[in-house]
C-alpha positions in Angstrom: 42.4 0.7 -47.1 41.7 2.5 -44.1 38.3 1.7 -42.6 35.8 4.1 -42.8 34.0 5.0 -39.1 30.3 4.2 -38.9 29.9 6.9 -36.5 28.9 10.1 -38.8 28.3 13.5 -38.3 24.4 13.1 -39.0 24.6 10.2 -36.3 26.6 12.6 -33.8 24.2 15.3 -34.1 21.1 12.8 -33.2 23.3 11.6 -30.1 23.6 15.3 -28.8 20.0 16.4 -29.6 18.8 13.0 -28.0 21.3 13.5 -25.0 19.9 17.1 -24.9 16.4 16.4 -25.2 16.8 13.7 -22.5 18.6 15.9 -19.9 15.8 18.6 -20.6 13.0 15.8 -20.1 14.6 14.7 -16.8 15.3 18.2 -15.6 11.6 19.2 -15.9 10.7 16.0 -14.5 12.8 16.7 -11.3 11.6 20.7 -11.2 7.8 19.2 -11.2 8.8 16.9 -8.3 10.6 19.3 -6.4 7.3 21.7 -6.9 4.9 19.0 -5.8 6.9 18.7 -3.0 6.8 22.1 -1.8 3.1 22.6 -2.6 2.6 19.5 -0.1 4.7 21.0 2.7 2.8 24.1 2.4 -0.5 22.6 2.1 0.3 20.2 5.4 1.6 23.4 7.0 -1.6 25.4 6.2 -3.8 22.4 7.7 -1.9 22.7 11.2 -2.4 26.0 10.9 -6.2 25.3 10.4 -6.0 23.1 13.6 -4.2 25.5 15.7 -6.4 28.3 14.5 -9.6 26.4 15.1 -8.3 25.4 18.6 -7.7 29.0 19.6 -11.3 30.3 18.9 -12.4 29.8 22.4 -10.1 31.9 23.7 -10.4 34.8 21.1 -13.9 34.6 22.6 -13.1 34.8 26.0 -11.1 37.7 25.6 -13.3 39.7 23.7 -13.3 43.2 25.1 -17.0 43.8 24.5 -20.7 42.3 23.4 -21.1 45.3 21.0 -22.6 43.9 17.5 -19.4 44.8 15.3 -17.4 42.9 17.7 -19.8 39.7 18.0 -19.7 39.9 14.0 -16.0 39.9 13.5 -15.9 36.9 16.2 -18.6 35.0 14.1 -17.0 35.8 10.9 -13.6 34.5 12.7 -15.3 31.1 13.5 -16.8 30.8 9.8 -13.3 31.4 8.3 -11.5 29.0 10.8 -14.5 26.1 10.2 -14.1 26.4 6.4 -10.3 26.3 6.5 -10.5 23.2 8.7 -13.0 21.5 6.7 -10.8 22.1 3.7 -7.7 20.9 5.4 -10.0 17.6 5.7 -10.6 17.2 2.3 -7.1 18.2 1.1 -5.3 15.6 3.5 -7.9 12.9 2.8 -7.3 13.4 -1.0 -3.4 13.7 -0.4 -3.1 10.3 1.4 -6.2 8.0 2.9 -4.2 6.9 5.7 -3.2 10.2 6.9 -6.4 11.7 6.3 -8.1 9.0 8.6 -5.6 10.2 11.3 -6.4 14.0 10.5 -10.4 13.6 10.7 -10.1 11.7 14.0 -8.2 14.4 15.6 -10.3 17.1 13.9 -13.3 15.5 15.2 -12.1 15.4 18.8 -11.0 18.9 18.6 -14.4 20.0 17.4 -16.0 18.7 20.1 -13.2 20.2 22.7 -13.8 23.6 20.7 -17.7 23.5 21.1 -17.3 22.8 24.7 -15.1 25.6 25.8 -16.5 28.0 23.1 -20.0 27.8 24.7 -18.4 28.6 28.2 -16.5 31.2 26.8 -19.6 33.0 25.2 -21.1 32.9 28.7 -18.4 34.7 30.4 -18.4 38.5 30.6 -16.4 40.6 28.2 -12.7 41.0 29.4 -12.6 44.9 29.5 -9.5 45.2 31.8 -5.9 43.6 31.7 -6.6 41.6 34.6 -9.8 39.6 33.2 -7.6 39.0 29.8 -6.2 36.0 32.1 -7.8 32.8 31.2 -7.9 32.0 35.1 -9.6 34.9 36.0 -8.4 38.0 37.7 -5.4 37.4 40.3 -6.7 37.1 43.7 -4.7 37.8 46.9 -3.1 34.4 48.1 -2.7 33.2 44.2 0.2 31.4 43.7 1.3 31.7 39.6 4.3 30.5 37.8 5.7 28.2 40.4 5.2 24.4 41.1 2.3 25.1 42.8 0.6 26.8 40.0 -2.7 25.3 38.9 -2.1 25.7 35.4 1.3 23.7 35.4 1.2 20.9 32.9 -2.0 22.3 31.3 -1.7 22.3 27.3 -4.0 23.7 24.9 -6.1 21.2 22.9 -4.5 22.2 19.8 -1.1 22.0 20.8 -1.6 18.3 21.6 -3.3 17.7 18.4 -0.8 19.4 16.2 2.2 17.6 18.0 0.4 14.0 17.4 -0.2 15.0 13.9 3.4 16.1 13.4 4.3 12.5 14.2 2.0 11.6 11.0 3.2 13.9 8.4 6.5 13.3 8.5 5.6 9.7 6.7 4.6 12.1 3.7 8.1 13.3 3.1 11.7 11.7 1.5 11.9 7.9 1.2 8.8 7.5 3.5 6.7 8.9 1.0 7.1 5.8 -1.1 5.4 3.8 1.7 1.8 2.3 0.9 -1.6 3.2 2.6 -1.9 0.1 3.9 1.1 0.1 5.7 0.9 3.4 7.1 -2.6 2.5 8.6 -0.7 -0.6 10.8 2.2 2.1 11.3 -0.2 4.6 12.8 -2.0 2.0 14.7 1.3 1.0 16.5 2.2 4.3 17.3 -1.2 4.6 18.7 -1.8 8.4 17.9 -5.7 8.1 18.3 -5.3 6.3 21.5 -3.1 9.0 23.0 -5.3 11.8 21.9 -8.4 10.4 23.2 -6.8 9.8 26.5 -5.5 13.3 26.6 -9.1 14.6 25.9 -10.8 12.1 28.3 -8.4 12.3 31.4 -9.0 16.1 32.0 -10.1 19.2 30.4 -7.1 20.4 27.9 -8.3 24.2 28.3 -9.6 25.9 31.4 -11.7 28.7 30.5 -14.5 28.6 33.1 -13.7 29.9 36.8 -16.2 29.6 39.6 -17.4 32.6 41.5 -15.0 31.6 44.5 -12.0 31.8 41.7 -10.7 28.1 42.7 -9.8 26.5 39.4 -11.0 23.1 38.9 -11.1 20.4 36.3 -14.7 21.1 35.4 -15.7 21.3 31.7 -19.7 22.0 32.0 -20.9 25.3 33.3 -23.0 24.4 36.2 -26.7 23.5 35.8 
């Protein structure tokens, strides 16, 4: 007598349904993982934008065209929005990964100090109500040599650029296979990369942004208004 297969139609139906369920489950897991990765990328991009916008705030002040109440109100709102966005990003990055959050927080502290210093200098300047006053180095004077090897602005990197470049080296560890690395390892890795040390050196050696020009028109590395 021919042997009857133990593989019956009900069993086949269960296998098909089980495979379908498992496939749908895996699809949902991958979809959620992909959506989460996209959300993380967008949030880190927002954090970088917050650094950039806050770093440019003194320039916005310096290039104001007048001191009318409406202009001052808009600048105050811009500063409040930038400060709020930066504070939110500090919280988000710290929650996303403690090691990365520590780096972001320390870079933010340095940038805040730089912006506070230069915002104070920018508020003390006269409004840029003409095209030549839009130059951060002040109006061009006879004998000035610009855009050449002797340009006094050569090599000057805005503070927010320096911070963003350094932080970009850090956030690459939050994507791909590096995302699986534990926080304790990342802390050691970031210490070896000397991210914070590089930022401190950049801020201590010279002023990253020059917004104050003495009356004689000569640029200096001075970061404080004369007393």
